[in-house]
C-alpha positions in Angstrom: 14.0 -12.2 -10.2 17.7 -11.9 -9.2 18.0 -8.0 -9.0 14.7 -7.4 -7.5 15.2 -6.2 -3.8 12.1 -7.5 -2.5 12.7 -10.9 -3.8 15.8 -10.9 -2.1 14.5 -9.9 1.3 11.6 -12.4 0.7 14.6 -15.0 0.1 16.5 -13.8 3.2 19.4 -12.5 1.3 18.9 -9.0 2.6 17.9 -8.1 6.2 14.1 -6.7 7.2 12.5 -5.7 10.2 9.9 -8.7 9.7 6.5 -8.4 11.3 5.0 -11.4 9.8 5.9 -14.3 7.7 4.4 -17.5 6.0 5.0 -19.6 3.1 3.7 -17.0 0.7 4.1 -13.5 1.8 6.4 -11.3 4.2 5.5 -8.1 5.9 8.3 -5.7 7.4 8.9 -2.3 8.2 9.4 0.3 5.4 12.7 1.9 5.7 11.6 5.0 4.7 8.4 5.4 6.6 5.5 7.9 6.1 4.9 7.4 9.8 6.4 5.0 12.4 5.1 1.4 12.0 4.5 1.9 7.9 4.7 -1.8 6.9 4.7 -3.2 3.4 3.4 -6.7 2.7 4.9 -8.6 -0.2 4.3 -11.6 -2.3 7.4 -13.8 -1.9 7.1 -14.7 -5.4 7.8 -12.2 -7.8 4.8 -10.2 -9.4 5.6 -6.9 -10.9 2.0 -5.4 -10.7 -0.7 -5.7 -8.2 -3.5 -6.6 -10.7 -1.3 -9.7 -11.7 -1.4 -11.2 -8.4 -3.3 -14.4 -8.3 -6.6 -13.5 -6.4 -6.2 -15.9 -3.5 -2.6 -14.4 -2.9 -4.1 -11.0 -3.3 -6.6 -11.9 -0.5 -3.9 -13.4 1.7 -1.9 -10.1 1.3 -5.0 -8.0 2.4 -6.1 -10.4 5.1 -2.5 -9.8 6.4 -2.7 -6.0 6.1 -6.1 -6.2 7.9 -4.2 -7.8 10.9 -1.5 -5.4 10.8 -3.8 -2.4 10.9 -5.9 -4.0 13.7 -2.5 -4.1 15.8 -1.4 -0.6 14.5 -4.6 1.0 15.8 -3.7 -0.6 19.2 -0.2 0.3 19.4 -0.6 3.8 17.9 -4.2 4.6 19.3 -5.3 6.1 15.8 -8.8 5.8 14.1 -7.4 5.1 10.9 -4.8 2.9 8.8 -4.4 3.0 5.3 -3.7 0.4 3.0 -2.4 0.9 -0.8 -0.5 -0.5 -3.5 1.8 1.9 -5.3 4.9 0.1 -6.6 6.6 3.1 -7.5 10.1 2.4 -6.4 10.4 -1.1 -6.5 8.9 -3.1 -9.4 7.4 -6.0 -7.0 4.0 -5.8 -6.0 3.5 -4.5 -2.6 1.3 -3.2 -0.2 1.5 -0.3 2.0 0.2 -0.3 5.7 0.4 3.0 7.4 -1.2 4.2 10.6 -2.5 7.7 10.0 -2.2 10.2 12.8 -2.8 13.0 10.4 -5.6 13.1 7.8 -3.1 13.9 5.1 -0.4 11.2 6.2 -1.1 9.4 2.5 -1.6 12.2 0.4 -0.4 13.7 -2.7 2.4 16.0 -3.5 0.2 18.7 -4.2 -1.1 18.7 -0.5 2.6 18.4 0.7 3.7 21.5 -1.8 0.5 23.6 -0.6 0.5 22.4 2.8 -2.5 20.4 4.4 -4.2 23.5 5.6 -4.3 25.4 2.2 -4.7 22.7 -0.1 -7.7 23.4 -2.3 -9.9 20.2 -3.3 -9.6 19.7 -7.1 -12.4 20.6 -9.1 -15.2 18.2 -9.2 -15.7 16.3 -12.7 -19.2 17.0 -14.3 -21.8 14.0 -13.6 -21.9 13.4 -17.3 -18.3 12.8 -17.5 -18.2 10.7 -14.1 -21.1 8.4 -15.5 -19.2 8.0 -18.8 -15.9 7.2 -17.0 -18.1 4.6 -14.7 -19.9 2.9 -17.6 -16.4 2.2 -19.4 -14.6 0.9 -16.4 -17.6 -1.3 -15.7 -17.5 -2.6 -19.4 -13.7 -3.3 -19.3 -13.9 -5.1 -16.0 
């Protein structure tokens, strides 16, 4: 896609702090990191939604993210590294890989607004509703 920021980075038209690259994927540092080392893993081919990624490509991205996570654990001496897809700011499927120094490093605006030490857990959904939702999602798979 000609106006896609990540397509331009993948094509070498825009600079990036690259961590890994092969014929299909690219991993580079996020310019607005949650924590130092926060990386993005993208497919070089344009896919807007992560659920539209071909399974082999999604697996390749996850495998790359796992390798980056192992490196982050060594470099930052953290116990946990988060990996998640959001696609909020750039409409090109991308995985975030973030070393977690604090339990709330990759959390919601509510945690941030109320503060990590005062946020209360959302109310639990009744078991009956949970069972219905789980069944609905299973049927839809």
